[in-house]
C-alpha positions, 0 to 999 in steps of 0.5 A, spaced: 763 243 852 759 242 845 759 250 845 767 249 844 766 244 838 760 248 836 764 254 835 770 251 832 766 248 826 762 255 825 769 258 824 772 252 820 777 251 824 781 244 826 783 242 833 790 244 831 788 251 828 786 252 835 792 249 837 796 254 833 791 260 835 792 259 843 797 255 844 793 249 848 796 243 846 792 239 841 791 233 845 789 237 852 784 241 847 781 235 845 780 233 851 777 240 853 772 239 847 770 232 849 769 234 856 774 229 859 778 235 862 776 242 865 780 248 862 784 253 865 781 260 867 787 262 862 786 257 857 778 259 857 781 266 856 785 264 850 779 260 846 774 266 848 779 270 844 781 265 839 773 263 837 771 271 838 766 269 844 766 271 851 768 266 857 761 267 859 759 263 853 764 258 854 763 257 861 755 256 860 753 262 863 750 266 857 747 264 851 749 270 847 755 268 843 757 275 841 763 277 846 763 283 850 767 289 848 774 288 849 780 293 851 784 295 846 790 291 848 789 284 848 795 280 851 795 273 848 801 271 854 
C-alpha cells in the first residue's frame, strides 16, 4: 500500500484530508495505507478519484500513475 501513501504525500494531503475526500474512516484508511487491511472495490474507486490515479495503479496492476480518461459525470456516492 505504499503507492497510496506516496500519492497522498505527493498531493500534500493528510489522512484526514483523504477521509474528507473519500468518506473512508481515517482509522480504516490508516490500516489500508499501512497494509493491515485491504480496500473494497468502492474504497479503491474513491481513492483513485481523490488521488487522481487509476484503480489499476492502486492495485499494482500498472506502473502508470496517470488516470484513464473519465466519464463527464463521476458519481462520488
